[in-house]
C-alpha distance (Angstrom), angle and dihedral (degrees) to the residues before:
residue distance angle dihedral
X1 . . .
X2 3.79 . .
X3 3.79 121.6 .
X4 3.81 93.2 -158.2
X5 3.78 115.1 100.7
X6 3.77 117.7 -130.8
X7 3.80 121.3 -119.7
X8 3.80 110.2 -91.9
X9 3.77 113.6 -105.3
X10 3.79 121.1 -139.8
X11 3.77 124.1 -120.1
X12 3.82 109.0 -90.7
X13 3.79 118.6 -110.3
X14 3.82 102.0 -136.5
X15 3.82 97.2 169.0
X16 3.81 111.9 134.2
X17 3.80 92.8 -138.8
X18 3.83 95.4 46.4
X19 3.82 114.3 127.1
X20 3.79 113.9 -104.3
X21 3.79 130.8 -165.0
X22 3.79 122.1 -169.6
X23 3.78 144.5 -178.0
X24 3.81 132.6 -171.5
X25 3.78 138.0 -160.8
X26 3.76 112.1 -167.0
X27 3.80 124.5 -164.4
X28 3.80 93.0 16.0
X29 3.78 112.2 178.4
X30 3.78 112.8 -110.4
X31 3.75 142.5 52.9
X32 3.82 117.6 -56.8
X33 3.80 90.0 -140.9
X34 3.80 91.4 59.6
X35 3.81 92.2 44.5
X36 3.83 90.4 51.5
X37 3.81 89.9 59.6
X38 3.81 89.6 61.8
X39 3.82 94.2 39.7
X40 3.81 90.0 55.1
X41 3.80 89.5 55.6
X42 3.82 95.8 54.5
X43 3.81 99.2 38.5
X44 3.81 109.9 113.7
X45 3.81 95.9 12.4
X46 3.81 126.0 122.6
X47 3.80 112.6 -104.9
X48 3.80 96.6 -106.3
X49 3.83 92.5 52.1
X50 3.81 91.9 46.1
X51 3.82 92.5 50.9
X52 3.81 91.1 49.1
X53 3.80 91.6 49.3
X54 3.81 92.2 49.3
X55 3.80 93.8 46.2
X56 3.79 93.5 57.1
X57 3.80 98.1 36.2
X58 3.81 117.2 116.0
X59 3.79 94.1 -148.0
X60 3.79 119.8 108.3
X61 3.80 92.9 -137.3
X62 3.82 90.5 58.7
X63 3.81 91.0 74.3
X64 3.81 93.0 56.6
X65 3.81 93.0 41.9
X66 3.81 90.6 50.8
X67 3.81 89.5 55.1
X68 3.82 90.7 51.2
X69 3.81 91.3 48.4
X70 3.82 93.0 50.4
X71 3.81 88.2 48.4
X72 3.82 90.3 53.2
X73 3.81 89.8 49.8
X74 3.82 90.0 49.9
X75 3.82 89.7 49.2
X76 3.81 89.6 51.3
X77 3.79 92.2 48.1
X78 3.81 91.4 50.4
X79 3.80 92.9 46.7
X80 3.81 91.4 50.2
X81 3.81 91.9 49.6
X82 3.81 93.9 47.0
X83 3.83 92.5 39.9
X84 3.82 91.7 -127.1
X85 3.79 97.6 133.0
X86 3.81 116.1 164.6
X87 3.78 131.6 -164.6
X88 3.80 126.3 -135.4
X89 3.83 91.4 -80.0
X90 3.81 92.7 53.1
X91 3.82 95.8 -108.1
X92 3.81 115.7 141.5
X93 3.80 109.7 -116.7
X94 3.80 132.7 -164.3
X95 3.83 117.8 -68.7
X96 3.78 114.7 -94.7
X97 3.82 109.4 -154.4
X98 3.81 94.3 -179.5
X99 3.82 93.8 59.2
X100 3.80 118.2 101.6
X101 3.80 132.3 -171.3
X102 3.82 89.6 -119.4
X103 3.83 89.4 64.2
X104 3.83 93.7 64.7
X105 3.78 128.8 102.2
X106 3.81 134.7 -170.9
X107 3.80 102.0 -90.7
X108 3.79 98.0 172.7
X109 3.80 130.2 12.7
X110 3.77 120.8 172.2
X111 3.78 140.5 162.6
X112 3.79 114.4 -156.9
X113 3.79 129.5 -173.4
X114 3.78 118.9 -84.5
X115 3.78 127.2 -167.7
X116 3.79 117.6 -62.3
X117 3.77 121.9 -133.5
X118 3.78 116.5 -141.4
X119 3.78 114.6 -139.5
X120 3.80 135.6 173.2
X121 3.79 127.2 -134.1
X122 3.81 117.2 -155.1
X123 3.80 114.3 -122.0
X124 3.77 136.9 -177.8
X125 3.82 123.5 -52.8
X126 3.80 95.2 15.7
X127 3.78 96.7 -60.0
X128 3.80 126.5 128.5
X129 3.81 135.5 -150.4
X130 3.79 122.6 -148.0
X131 3.79 122.7 -128.6
X132 3.80 134.6 171.6
X133 3.78 132.4 -126.9
X134 3.78 109.7 -146.2
X135 3.79 128.3 -145.2
X136 3.79 130.1 -176.7
X137 3.79 140.6 -167.4
X138 3.81 114.5 -123.7
X139 3.81 119.2 -154.3
X140 3.81 127.5 -178.5
X141 3.82 125.2 -178.9
X142 3.79 123.1 -171.3
X143 3.80 128.7 -159.2
X144 3.81 133.6 177.3
X145 3.78 119.4 -97.3
X146 3.78 114.4 -90.1
X147 3.81 97.9 -110.3
X148 3.82 95.0 46.2
């Protein structure tokens, strides 16, 4: 049993008309199973906590996921400046001048399977062993905190 306490998660904002900001990275190099381990850690965290966790993580997938998260934050910042805020269905909703990028949290973070590349590794006596190179699709969706 671990003595470390987990980071507190925020209460999920499940409203259908809640603003949503997203970013994708398709065909990311690496196994989706290993990327899911990092995605599970940041899901439900405020943006600042998630960025800190990813910056100091030893996992290779954390670097790519951090880039996707900063892209989602940049998308949110641009949408707030241009007043082109969309809900989860993609419909443009009314501008919300009181909303700030700091009030967002990681609502959804997932790593799905991408195509696998089949490769061959040469072995002794002219034989060869097959192996696969894995890719994954990284998706991060941000929403404002429930009380904001």
